[in-house]
C-alpha positions in Angstrom: 145.4 -41.3 -139.6 144.5 -41.5 -135.9 146.0 -38.0 -135.2 144.1 -36.6 -138.2 140.9 -38.0 -136.8 141.6 -36.5 -133.4 142.4 -33.1 -135.0 139.1 -33.1 -137.0 137.2 -34.1 -133.8 138.9 -31.2 -131.9 138.2 -28.7 -134.6 134.5 -29.8 -134.8 134.2 -29.4 -131.1 135.8 -26.0 -131.3 133.4 -24.9 -134.1 130.4 -26.3 -132.0 131.5 -24.3 -129.0 131.9 -21.2 -131.0 128.5 -21.6 -132.6 126.9 -22.1 -129.3 128.6 -19.0 -127.8 127.5 -17.0 -130.9 123.9 -18.3 -130.6 123.9 -17.4 -126.9 125.1 -13.9 -127.6 122.4 -13.5 -130.4 119.7 -14.7 -127.9 120.9 -12.1 -125.3 120.8 -9.4 -127.9 117.2 -10.3 -128.8 116.2 -10.6 -125.2 117.7 -7.1 -124.5 115.9 -5.8 -127.6 112.5 -7.1 -126.6 113.0 -5.7 -123.1 113.8 -2.3 -124.5 110.9 -2.3 -126.7 108.3 -3.7 -124.3 109.8 -2.0 -121.1 109.1 -5.2 -119.2 111.2 -8.3 -118.5 108.2 -10.6 -118.3 106.8 -9.3 -121.6 110.1 -9.6 -123.3 110.4 -13.2 -122.1 106.9 -14.0 -123.4 107.8 -12.5 -126.7 110.9 -14.6 -126.9 108.9 -17.7 -126.2 106.4 -16.7 -128.9 109.2 -16.3 -131.4 110.7 -19.7 -130.5 107.2 -21.4 -130.9 106.6 -19.7 -134.3 110.1 -20.3 -135.6 109.9 -24.0 -134.6 106.4 -24.4 -136.1 107.5 -22.7 -139.4 110.9 -24.4 -139.4 112.8 -21.1 -139.7 115.9 -19.7 -138.0 115.0 -18.5 -134.5 117.4 -15.6 -134.6 116.2 -14.4 -138.0 112.6 -14.7 -136.8 113.4 -13.0 -133.6 115.1 -10.1 -135.4 112.1 -9.8 -137.7 109.6 -9.8 -134.8 111.7 -7.4 -132.9 111.7 -5.0 -135.8 108.0 -5.3 -136.2 107.3 -4.9 -132.5 109.6 -1.8 -132.5 107.9 -0.2 -135.5 104.4 -0.8 -134.3 105.0 0.5 -130.8 102.5 3.3 -130.1 100.5 2.6 -133.1 97.1 0.8 -133.7 99.1 -2.3 -134.8 101.0 -2.7 -131.5 100.7 -5.8 -129.4 98.3 -8.6 -130.4 97.9 -7.4 -134.0 101.6 -7.3 -134.5 101.9 -10.8 -133.1 99.0 -12.0 -135.3 100.7 -10.5 -138.4 104.0 -12.1 -137.4 102.3 -15.5 -137.1 100.3 -15.3 -140.2 103.3 -14.2 -142.3 105.7 -16.7 -140.8 103.3 -19.6 -141.2 102.3 -18.6 -144.8 105.9 -18.2 -145.8 106.8 -21.7 -144.4 103.9 -23.2 -146.2 105.1 -21.6 -149.4 108.6 -23.0 -148.8 110.1 -19.6 -148.3 113.4 -19.2 -146.6 114.1 -17.3 -143.2 115.5 -14.5 -145.2 112.5 -14.1 -147.4 110.3 -14.2 -144.4 112.4 -11.6 -142.8 112.0 -9.4 -145.9 108.3 -9.7 -145.9 108.1 -8.7 -142.2 110.6 -5.8 -142.9 108.2 -4.4 -145.5 105.3 -4.6 -143.0 107.4 -3.0 -140.3 108.2 -0.1 -142.7 104.5 0.3 -143.6 103.7 0.3 -139.8 106.3 2.9 -138.9 105.2 5.2 -141.8 101.6 4.7 -141.0 100.6 4.4 -144.7 101.1 1.8 -147.4 103.6 2.8 -150.2 103.6 1.2 -153.5 107.4 0.4 -153.0 106.8 -1.6 -149.9 103.6 -3.2 -151.2 104.6 -4.2 -154.7 108.4 -4.4 -154.5 109.1 -5.7 -151.1 106.0 -7.5 -149.8 104.8 -8.6 -153.2 108.3 -10.0 -154.1 108.6 -11.7 -150.8 105.1 -13.1 -150.6 103.8 -13.7 -154.2 100.0 -13.4 -154.4 99.6 -11.0 -151.5 98.4 -8.1 -153.6 95.3 -9.7 -155.2 94.6 -11.3 -151.7 94.8 -7.9 -150.0 92.7 -6.3 -152.7 90.0 -9.0 -152.4 90.0 -8.8 -148.5 89.5 -5.0 -148.7 86.7 -5.4 -151.2 88.7 -3.7 -154.0 89.9 -4.7 -157.4 93.7 -4.7 -158.1 93.3 -1.5 -160.0 91.4 0.1 -157.1 94.0 -1.0 -154.6 96.7 0.5 -156.8 94.9 3.8 -157.1 94.4 3.9 -153.3 98.0 3.1 -152.4 99.7 5.2 -155.2 99.2 8.5 -153.5 99.8 7.0 -150.0 96.1 7.2 -148.8 95.8 3.7 -147.5 96.4 3.3 -143.8 99.0 0.7 -142.9 96.8 -0.4 -140.0 94.1 -1.6 -142.4 96.5 -3.5 -144.7 98.3 -5.0 -141.7 95.0 -6.0 -140.0 94.0 -7.7 -143.3 97.2 -9.7 -143.6 96.9 -10.8 -140.0 93.5 -12.2 -140.5 
């Protein structure tokens, strides 16, 4: 009985060490990604701190949040959404998803949809309805309202790919 208890304690410690090493490696990968995207070590550190604060406030996984923000930062680099607007979108979506009781994976999916919109420069119906709409229910009527459109008008605008991603992302950020 005592030997079994010691074995269990040893195994638990081994798993904890392995998890710690894995978390440290993931943090290093994120830091390297932020440095590559920003081109500056101080900016990369500031982005990592921002992600940690947002993940903590929203109660989501830091690594998943970091990967989502890294994807958003990379896809918005060189666009009108780069920088503060991307951070504002990340914060708005992360906090909204947490308030709605959504998981880290669902939050990551919503941010992936926004990243894809930003990288293409226009909003497609697939990203808007299927990805963002599924991840963040109620976003379509909210977006239409904030843009001063009806749902039908928003659909007509987005269908042919005429709506700039910058406008949609800015609306979501505010």
